[in-house]
C-alpha positions as CSV (number, residue, x, y, z in Angstrom):
1,M,32.3,104.2,-39.1
2,G,32.6,106.1,-35.9
3,F,32.3,109.4,-37.7
4,S,29.3,108.2,-39.7
5,M,27.6,107.0,-36.4
6,R,28.2,110.4,-34.9
7,R,26.6,112.1,-37.9
8,V,23.6,109.8,-37.6
9,R,23.2,110.6,-33.9
10,N,23.5,114.3,-34.6
11,L,20.8,114.0,-37.2
12,V,18.5,111.9,-35.1
13,R,18.9,113.9,-31.9
14,P,16.5,116.8,-32.8
15,V,13.8,114.3,-33.8
16,H,14.3,112.4,-30.5
17,W,13.9,115.4,-28.4
18,A,10.9,116.7,-30.4
19,L,9.2,113.3,-29.9
20,A,10.0,113.3,-26.2
21,A,8.6,116.8,-25.8
22,A,5.4,115.9,-27.6
23,L,4.5,112.7,-25.8
24,P,2.3,112.7,-22.6
25,P,4.1,112.0,-19.4
26,V,3.8,108.2,-19.1
27,P,4.5,107.4,-22.8
28,K,7.3,110.0,-22.6
29,R,9.0,108.2,-19.8
30,H,8.6,104.8,-21.4
31,Y,10.1,106.1,-24.6
32,M,13.0,107.8,-22.8
33,H,13.7,104.6,-20.8
34,W,13.6,102.5,-24.0
35,A,15.9,104.9,-25.9
36,G,18.4,105.0,-23.0
37,T,18.5,101.5,-21.7
38,G,17.4,99.5,-24.8
39,R,14.4,97.9,-23.0
40,W,10.9,98.6,-22.0
41,G,10.4,99.5,-18.3
42,D,7.8,98.6,-15.7
43,F,6.8,101.8,-13.9
44,T,3.8,100.3,-12.1
45,N,5.8,97.6,-10.2
46,P,9.4,98.9,-10.7
47,K,12.3,96.6,-9.8
48,T,15.4,98.2,-11.4
49,F,17.0,101.5,-10.3
50,N,16.1,103.1,-13.6
51,E,12.5,102.0,-13.3
52,K,12.3,103.5,-9.8
53,V,13.8,106.8,-10.9
54,N,11.0,106.9,-13.5
55,W,8.4,105.9,-10.9
56,R,9.6,108.9,-8.9
57,I,9.4,111.2,-11.9
58,L,5.8,110.2,-12.6
59,H,4.4,109.9,-9.1
60,D,6.5,111.5,-6.3
61,R,5.3,115.0,-5.5
62,R,6.8,115.4,-2.0
63,P,8.1,118.9,-1.2
64,Q,11.6,117.6,-0.6
65,I,11.8,116.5,-4.3
66,A,11.0,120.1,-5.4
67,E,13.5,121.5,-2.9
68,A,16.2,119.2,-4.2
69,C,15.6,120.5,-7.8
70,D,15.9,124.2,-6.9
71,K,19.6,124.9,-6.6
72,A,19.2,127.8,-4.1
73,S,16.9,125.8,-1.9
74,M,19.0,122.7,-2.0
75,K,21.9,124.6,-0.6
76,E,19.8,125.7,2.3
77,R,18.7,122.1,2.8
78,A,22.4,121.0,2.9
79,R,23.2,123.8,5.4
80,R,20.4,122.6,7.7
81,A,21.8,119.0,7.5
82,V,25.4,120.1,8.1
83,P,25.5,123.6,9.6
84,D,29.2,123.6,10.5
85,E,31.0,125.3,7.6
86,S,34.4,124.0,8.7
87,V,33.1,120.5,8.0
88,L,31.2,121.1,4.7
89,R,31.8,124.1,2.5
90,I,28.7,125.3,0.6
91,P,29.4,127.7,-2.3
92,E,28.2,131.2,-1.4
93,T,25.4,132.6,-3.5
94,I,26.6,136.0,-4.9
95,W,23.4,136.9,-6.9
96,M,20.1,135.6,-8.1
97,G,17.8,137.1,-10.6
98,T,16.3,137.1,-14.1
99,N,18.3,139.8,-15.8
100,P,22.0,139.0,-16.4
101,D,22.7,142.7,-16.9
102,E,22.1,143.2,-13.2
103,A,24.5,140.5,-12.2
104,P,27.7,141.8,-10.4
105,V,30.1,140.3,-13.0
106,R,33.0,142.4,-11.9
107,T,34.0,140.7,-8.7
108,S,37.2,140.0,-6.9
109,R,36.8,136.2,-7.0
110,P,35.9,133.7,-9.7
111,W,32.2,132.7,-10.0
112,I,29.9,130.5,-12.0
113,L,26.5,131.4,-13.4
114,K,23.9,128.7,-14.0
115,P,20.1,128.2,-14.1
116,N,18.5,127.6,-10.8
117,H,15.9,125.2,-12.2
118,S,17.8,122.9,-14.5
119,S,21.1,121.2,-15.1
120,G,23.7,121.2,-17.8
121,E,24.3,124.9,-18.6
122,V,27.1,126.8,-16.8
123,L,29.0,130.0,-17.5
124,P,32.3,130.6,-15.6
125,S,33.5,134.1,-15.0
126,D,36.5,133.7,-17.2
127,R,34.3,133.1,-20.2
128,A,31.6,135.7,-19.4
129,D,31.9,138.1,-22.3
130,A,28.9,140.2,-23.3
131,E,27.6,137.7,-25.8
132,A,27.8,134.8,-23.4
133,L,25.9,136.7,-20.7
134,R,23.2,137.7,-23.2
135,R,22.7,134.0,-24.1
136,T,22.0,133.1,-20.5
137,R,18.6,134.7,-20.9
138,E,17.7,131.6,-23.0
139,W,18.1,129.5,-19.9
140,L,15.1,131.1,-18.4
141,V,12.8,130.2,-21.3
142,S,14.2,126.7,-22.1
143,K,12.0,123.9,-21.0
144,P,14.2,120.8,-20.4
145,A,11.9,119.7,-17.6
146,V,8.9,119.6,-20.0
147,Q,11.0,117.5,-22.5
148,L,12.0,115.1,-19.8
149,G,8.8,115.2,-17.7
150,E,10.8,115.8,-14.5
151,W,8.3,117.4,-12.1
152,G,10.9,118.7,-9.6
153,Y,12.7,120.9,-12.1
154,R,9.5,122.1,-13.6
155,V,8.3,123.6,-10.3
156,A,11.7,125.1,-9.4
157,R,12.1,128.8,-9.6
158,P,13.3,130.0,-13.1
159,L,16.2,132.1,-12.0
160,L,19.8,132.7,-12.9
161,L,22.1,131.8,-10.0
162,M,25.6,133.2,-9.5
163,E,27.8,131.5,-6.9
164,E,31.4,131.4,-5.9
165,L,33.4,129.0,-8.0
166,I,34.7,125.9,-6.1
167,P,38.5,126.5,-6.1
168,F,40.7,124.1,-8.0
169,A,44.3,124.0,-9.3
170,G,45.2,123.6,-12.9
171,E,43.0,123.6,-15.9
172,E,40.6,120.8,-15.0
173,P,37.9,121.2,-12.4
174,P,37.9,119.0,-9.3
175,R,36.6,115.4,-9.6
176,D,32.9,114.8,-9.0
177,Y,32.1,112.3,-6.2
178,K,28.5,111.2,-6.6
179,F,27.2,109.2,-3.6
180,F,24.2,107.0,-4.1
181,V,22.5,107.1,-0.7
182,F,19.7,104.7,0.2
183,D,17.8,105.2,3.4
184,G,20.6,107.3,4.7
185,V,23.3,104.7,3.8
186,P,25.8,105.4,1.1
187,R,26.0,102.2,-1.1
188,L,27.8,103.3,-4.2
189,V,30.1,106.2,-5.3
190,Q,30.5,107.3,-8.9
191,V,33.7,109.3,-9.5
192,N,34.0,111.4,-12.6
193,A,37.2,113.1,-13.8
194,D,38.1,115.1,-16.9
195,R,34.4,115.4,-17.5
196,F,34.8,118.4,-19.8
197,S,37.5,116.8,-21.9
198,D,37.3,114.7,-25.0
199,Q,38.0,111.6,-22.9
200,P,36.0,111.8,-19.6
201,R,36.8,109.1,-17.1
202,E,34.6,107.3,-14.7
203,S,35.1,104.8,-11.9
204,F,32.8,103.3,-9.2
205,F,33.6,102.4,-5.6
206,D,31.9,101.1,-2.6
207,P,31.9,103.2,0.6
208,K,35.0,101.4,1.8
209,G,36.9,102.6,-1.3
210,R,37.0,99.3,-3.1
211,V,36.6,99.4,-6.9
212,V,33.2,98.3,-8.3
213,P,33.3,96.7,-11.8
214,L,30.6,99.0,-13.2
215,R,30.4,101.7,-15.8
216,D,27.9,103.9,-17.7
217,A,27.9,102.6,-21.3
218,R,27.0,106.2,-22.5
219,L,30.6,107.3,-21.9
220,P,32.7,107.3,-25.1
221,V,35.6,105.5,-23.5
222,P,35.6,102.6,-21.0
223,I,37.1,102.7,-17.5
224,R,40.8,103.1,-17.6
225,G,41.5,102.0,-14.0
226,A,40.5,103.6,-10.8
227,D,41.7,107.0,-9.7
228,P,43.2,107.3,-6.2
229,L,40.7,108.4,-3.6
230,P,41.2,111.6,-1.5
231,G,42.6,111.4,2.0
232,N,39.3,112.6,3.5
233,W,37.3,109.8,1.9
234,A,35.8,108.6,5.2
235,Q,34.7,112.2,6.0
236,M,33.0,112.4,2.6
237,V,31.1,109.1,3.2
238,D,29.9,110.4,6.6
239,L,28.8,113.7,5.1
240,A,26.9,111.9,2.3
241,A,25.1,109.9,4.9
242,R,24.2,113.0,6.9
243,L,23.0,114.9,3.8
244,G,21.0,111.8,2.7
245,S,19.3,111.3,6.0
246,G,15.5,111.2,5.6
247,W,15.5,110.1,2.0
248,D,14.5,106.7,0.6
249,F,17.1,107.5,-2.1
250,I,19.1,110.5,-3.1
251,R,22.4,111.1,-4.9
252,I,24.7,113.5,-3.1
253,D,27.5,115.2,-5.2
254,L,30.5,116.3,-3.3
255,Y,34.0,117.6,-4.1
256,S,37.3,117.4,-2.3
257,V,39.6,120.3,-2.7
258,A,42.8,120.9,-0.6
259,G,41.5,118.7,2.2
260,E,38.1,120.4,2.3
261,V,34.8,118.9,1.3
262,W,32.5,121.1,-0.9
263,F,28.8,120.5,-1.5
264,G,27.8,120.1,-5.1
265,E,24.1,119.2,-5.3
266,Y,21.3,116.9,-4.5
267,S,20.1,114.8,-7.5
268,P,16.8,113.0,-7.1
269,Y,16.7,111.9,-10.8
270,P,20.2,110.5,-11.5
271,G,20.8,110.0,-15.2
272,G,17.1,110.8,-15.8
273,G,16.3,107.2,-15.2
274,V,17.8,106.1,-18.5
275,T,21.4,105.1,-17.7
276,R,22.7,102.0,-19.5
277,Y,24.7,100.3,-16.8
278,R,27.3,97.7,-17.7
279,P,27.0,95.0,-16.5
280,A,23.2,95.4,-16.8
281,S,22.7,93.4,-13.7
282,W,23.7,96.4,-11.6
283,D,20.4,98.2,-12.6
284,R,18.6,95.5,-10.6
285,T,21.1,95.4,-7.8
286,M,20.7,99.1,-7.2
287,G,17.0,98.8,-7.5
288,D,17.0,96.2,-4.7
289,W,18.7,98.8,-2.4
290,W,15.8,101.2,-3.0
291,T,12.6,100.8,-1.0
292,L,10.1,103.2,-2.5
293,P,7.9,105.2,0.0
294,S,4.6,103.5,0.8
295,D,2.8,106.8,1.4
296,V,3.5,108.2,-2.1
297,G,1.2,107.4,-5.0
298,A,-1.9,109.5,-4.7
299,D,-0.8,111.5,-7.7
300,V,-0.6,108.5,-10.1
301,A,-3.8,109.3,-12.0
302,R,-3.1,113.0,-12.0
303,S,0.5,112.4,-13.2
304,S,-0.9,110.3,-16.1
305,R,-3.0,113.3,-17.1
306,G,0.0,115.5,-17.3
307,A,0.3,117.0,-13.8
């Protein structure tokens, strides 16, 4: 049964994305929300967290949204918020450009190559053969932001970004600590481990390090207990608050490696606004934490026309 369902999903996926790409912005977001959460959303008077992410996608055109979707710019924003490199390590940019043939692939330290204007694609230096580097050109012409309707990524600079690889021991990369920050206050932390394995694990905590009974139903396996938190947990919570200052909501991704905190990214559209939370009541709980900005909304009509 499981194998058959996987085959069905694989067959349906191209149709799903083709439909999403073809729809105008508002119907697109309604369709994506329904496909992800299993219910119709209210993006005019949003109440749940997913609905508010979709409201932001459709209507919020503040410069800080665009800055948070441009990977090079977001690092500069993080550096302004926490300028002390002994407190927060920010991966150094080695190269940016549009031609991977010009990238300095022969370096003395590991690196990772990724698109500056979207998420999901990465090429680490230990897998960067000639064919893999050639394929990164496709990242510049792919249009995930058009499919998803995510304005911030659509206006980000279409570049390839090479940066130093965050160090880690062993074969698995360090755990992701995703801080959900509302009005500068971290309220929830999603911890992802083994995310590139066949059995990724996920746990949720509150800022005091207590386990929260919550999961993303899209993961193929349920939570298998909570992972121990790093010794610099309190420092990470404080840094997330500093990085999230000035935002009504933002997700801050951090890493803890050998006692040092590394910056990962800002994420203004977590889960694309289509995460199927379990229990489902958490979607409303998180929505209650988020007070949308009252001075945003002038672009509603323009967004509906495709801006």
